[in-house]
ChimeraX commands (.cxc) that place a marker at each C-alpha (Angstrom):
marker #1 position 43.56,75.09,117.62 radius 0.5
marker #1 position 42.10,75.07,114.19 radius 0.5
marker #1 position 44.30,74.90,111.10 radius 0.5
marker #1 position 43.37,78.47,110.27 radius 0.5
marker #1 position 44.64,79.70,113.66 radius 0.5
marker #1 position 47.91,77.81,113.32 radius 0.5
marker #1 position 48.53,79.25,109.87 radius 0.5
marker #1 position 47.68,82.71,111.15 radius 0.5
marker #1 position 50.15,82.34,114.04 radius 0.5
marker #1 position 52.95,81.06,111.79 radius 0.5
marker #1 position 52.21,83.83,109.30 radius 0.5
marker #1 position 52.57,86.51,111.97 radius 0.5
marker #1 position 55.81,84.97,113.25 radius 0.5
marker #1 position 57.13,84.81,109.69 radius 0.5
marker #1 position 56.29,88.46,109.08 radius 0.5
marker #1 position 58.01,89.49,112.31 radius 0.5
marker #1 position 61.15,87.54,111.40 radius 0.5
marker #1 position 61.12,89.01,107.89 radius 0.5
marker #1 position 60.74,92.55,109.28 radius 0.5
marker #1 position 63.69,92.07,111.63 radius 0.5
marker #1 position 65.80,90.63,108.83 radius 0.5
marker #1 position 64.89,93.56,106.57 radius 0.5
marker #1 position 65.82,96.16,109.20 radius 0.5
marker #1 position 69.02,94.29,110.07 radius 0.5
marker #1 position 69.96,94.26,106.40 radius 0.5
marker #1 position 69.43,98.00,106.11 radius 0.5
marker #1 position 71.51,98.70,109.21 radius 0.5
marker #1 position 74.27,96.17,108.52 radius 0.5
marker #1 position 74.66,96.96,104.82 radius 0.5
marker #1 position 76.77,100.11,105.14 radius 0.5
marker #1 position 78.76,98.65,108.03 radius 0.5
marker #1 position 79.63,95.49,106.14 radius 0.5
marker #1 position 80.45,97.49,103.03 radius 0.5
marker #1 position 83.04,99.50,104.95 radius 0.5
marker #1 position 84.53,96.40,106.54 radius 0.5
marker #1 position 84.61,94.17,103.46 radius 0.5
marker #1 position 85.60,96.71,100.82 radius 0.5
marker #1 position 87.97,98.95,102.77 radius 0.5
marker #1 position 91.27,99.66,101.09 radius 0.5
marker #1 position 94.28,98.65,103.11 radius 0.5
marker #1 position 97.28,100.95,103.08 radius 0.5
marker #1 position 100.61,99.21,103.46 radius 0.5
marker #1 position 103.80,101.14,104.05 radius 0.5
marker #1 position 107.27,99.65,103.82 radius 0.5
marker #1 position 110.31,100.65,105.72 radius 0.5
marker #1 position 113.15,101.88,103.61 radius 0.5
marker #1 position 116.24,99.69,103.98 radius 0.5
marker #1 position 118.50,102.22,102.28 radius 0.5
marker #1 position 119.99,105.02,104.41 radius 0.5
marker #1 position 118.74,108.45,103.56 radius 0.5
marker #1 position 121.16,110.61,101.61 radius 0.5
marker #1 position 121.99,114.07,102.97 radius 0.5
marker #1 position 120.84,117.05,100.93 radius 0.5
marker #1 position 123.08,117.73,97.95 radius 0.5
marker #1 position 124.02,121.31,98.92 radius 0.5
marker #1 position 125.43,120.53,102.35 radius 0.5
marker #1 position 127.74,117.65,101.37 radius 0.5
marker #1 position 129.35,119.57,98.48 radius 0.5
marker #1 position 130.01,122.56,100.72 radius 0.5
marker #1 position 131.80,120.35,103.26 radius 0.5
marker #1 position 133.96,118.76,100.60 radius 0.5
marker #1 position 134.93,122.12,99.16 radius 0.5
marker #1 position 136.26,123.24,102.57 radius 0.5
marker #1 position 134.04,126.28,102.92 radius 0.5
marker #1 position 133.72,127.54,106.48 radius 0.5
marker #1 position 130.34,126.93,108.02 radius 0.5
marker link #1:1,2 radius 0.2
marker link #1:2,3 radius 0.2
marker link #1:3,4 radius 0.2
marker link #1:4,5 radius 0.2
marker link #1:5,6 radius 0.2
marker link #1:6,7 radius 0.2
marker link #1:7,8 radius 0.2
marker link #1:8,9 radius 0.2
marker link #1:9,10 radius 0.2
marker link #1:10,11 radius 0.2
marker link #1:11,12 radius 0.2
marker link #1:12,13 radius 0.2
marker link #1:13,14 radius 0.2
marker link #1:14,15 radius 0.2
marker link #1:15,16 radius 0.2
marker link #1:16,17 radius 0.2
marker link #1:17,18 radius 0.2
marker link #1:18,19 radius 0.2
marker link #1:19,20 radius 0.2
marker link #1:20,21 radius 0.2
marker link #1:21,22 radius 0.2
marker link #1:22,23 radius 0.2
marker link #1:23,24 radius 0.2
marker link #1:24,25 radius 0.2
marker link #1:25,26 radius 0.2
marker link #1:26,27 radius 0.2
marker link #1:27,28 radius 0.2
marker link #1:28,29 radius 0.2
marker link #1:29,30 radius 0.2
marker link #1:30,31 radius 0.2
marker link #1:31,32 radius 0.2
marker link #1:32,33 radius 0.2
marker link #1:33,34 radius 0.2
marker link #1:34,35 radius 0.2
marker link #1:35,36 radius 0.2
marker link #1:36,37 radius 0.2
marker link #1:37,38 radius 0.2
marker link #1:38,39 radius 0.2
marker link #1:39,40 radius 0.2
marker link #1:40,41 radius 0.2
marker link #1:41,42 radius 0.2
marker link #1:42,43 radius 0.2
marker link #1:43,44 radius 0.2
marker link #1:44,45 radius 0.2
marker link #1:45,46 radius 0.2
marker link #1:46,47 radius 0.2
marker link #1:47,48 radius 0.2
marker link #1:48,49 radius 0.2
marker link #1:49,50 radius 0.2
marker link #1:50,51 radius 0.2
marker link #1:51,52 radius 0.2
marker link #1:52,53 radius 0.2
marker link #1:53,54 radius 0.2
marker link #1:54,55 radius 0.2
marker link #1:55,56 radius 0.2
marker link #1:56,57 radius 0.2
marker link #1:57,58 radius 0.2
marker link #1:58,59 radius 0.2
marker link #1:59,60 radius 0.2
marker link #1:60,61 radius 0.2
marker link #1:61,62 radius 0.2
marker link #1:62,63 radius 0.2
marker link #1:63,64 radius 0.2
marker link #1:64,65 radius 0.2
marker link #1:65,66 radius 0.2
view
């Protein structure tokens, strides 16, 4: 093969690889953005017992019939 043919072959292979990388970047960009920059939501369990509503406990203490 002549030098011109070898350069032509490598040029075509390079363009194909570049095209695939370009398309992969377009497709993977939004996916990676969601994965890398997603906000994590962390919830903690409350260790304190919940208090009953204020109206019901005062009625029980007052001795009102229910």
